C-alpha positions as CSV (number, residue, x, y, z in Angstrom):
1,M,118.5,100.6,134.1
2,Q,117.0,103.1,136.9
3,G,113.9,105.6,135.5
4,G,113.0,104.3,132.3
5,V,113.3,101.1,129.9
6,A,116.3,99.8,128.3
7,Q,116.2,100.0,124.5
8,L,118.4,99.1,121.5
9,I,118.0,100.9,118.7
10,V,119.9,100.1,115.5
11,L,120.4,103.1,112.9
12,G,121.2,102.8,109.3
13,A,124.0,104.8,107.5
14,H,122.0,108.2,107.0
15,G,120.6,108.1,110.5
16,A,117.6,106.5,110.3
17,K,116.2,104.0,112.2
18,I,116.2,100.2,111.0
19,L,115.4,98.7,114.4
20,R,114.3,99.1,117.8
21,L,113.9,96.8,120.4
22,G,112.3,97.6,123.7
23,G,112.7,96.2,127.0
24,Q,109.2,95.5,128.2
25,T,110.0,92.5,125.7
26,W,113.6,92.0,125.9
27,E,116.5,91.1,128.7
28,T,119.5,93.6,128.6
29,A,121.4,90.2,127.7
30,Q,119.4,89.9,125.0
31,F,120.5,93.2,124.0
32,A,124.3,92.9,124.9
33,E,124.6,89.8,123.1
34,L,122.7,91.2,119.7
35,A,124.8,94.5,119.9
36,N,128.0,92.4,120.6
37,D,127.3,90.2,117.2
38,L,126.7,93.8,115.3
39,I,129.5,95.5,116.6
40,G,131.5,91.6,116.0
41,H,130.7,92.3,112.4
42,G,131.7,96.0,111.9
43,V,129.4,98.2,113.3
44,H,129.7,101.5,114.9
45,H,128.2,101.9,118.2
46,D,127.1,104.2,120.5
47,A,125.9,103.1,124.1
48,I,124.2,105.8,126.4
49,S,124.2,103.8,129.6
50,E,122.1,107.3,131.5
51,P,118.4,107.7,130.6
52,I,117.7,109.6,128.1
53,T,114.2,111.7,127.2
54,R,112.6,111.6,124.4
55,S,113.5,115.1,123.6
56,G,116.8,114.2,124.2
57,L,117.1,111.3,121.7
58,R,115.5,113.4,118.5
59,A,118.3,116.0,119.5
60,R,121.0,113.6,119.7
61,Y,119.3,111.2,116.8
62,P,116.6,113.1,114.6
63,K,115.8,110.2,112.4
64,A,115.7,107.5,115.0
65,M,112.2,108.1,116.2
66,S,108.9,107.9,114.1
67,W,106.2,110.9,114.3
68,P,103.3,109.1,116.7
69,E,106.9,108.0,118.8
70,E,108.0,111.8,119.3
71,H,103.9,113.1,119.6
72,P,102.4,110.5,121.5
73,I,99.7,112.8,122.4
74,A,98.7,114.4,119.4
75,S,99.3,110.7,118.0
76,G,96.6,109.1,120.3
77,L,94.5,112.4,119.6
78,L,94.4,112.0,115.8
79,L,93.8,108.2,116.4
80,S,90.4,108.9,118.4
81,L,89.3,111.3,115.9
82,A,89.7,108.8,113.1
83,L,87.8,106.4,115.6
84,V,84.8,109.2,116.3
85,V,84.5,109.6,112.2
86,I,84.6,106.0,111.2
87,I,82.0,105.2,114.2
88,A,80.0,108.5,112.6
89,V,80.1,107.3,109.0
90,V,78.5,103.9,110.7
91,V,75.7,105.5,112.1
92,I,74.8,107.5,109.5
93,V,75.3,104.6,106.6
94,A,73.1,103.0,108.8
95,V,70.5,105.3,109.7
96,F,70.1,106.1,105.8
97,S,70.0,102.6,104.4
98,S,67.0,101.6,107.2
99,Q,65.0,104.4,105.5
100,A,65.2,103.1,102.0
């Protein structure tokens, strides 16, 4: 697949993500095997063979992505902020406990 990594996303009846497998870990043949098994059990499928952007996927399937997947930069910044706060609290506790 040019321009991206193959993925298999399984959505529930109301469009919420049940399973997401990324091509970094799984082979396309494994995706095909699982998809064919699901289709054989009557699961509706919609294959997207061309590369799709995050915004395109969100527009097509609004509940397929979690907030951190939709906003990777904001997620990274929030995680970094949380880490800084935790480190600051540990340092402050260590300073005040050593003075006692």
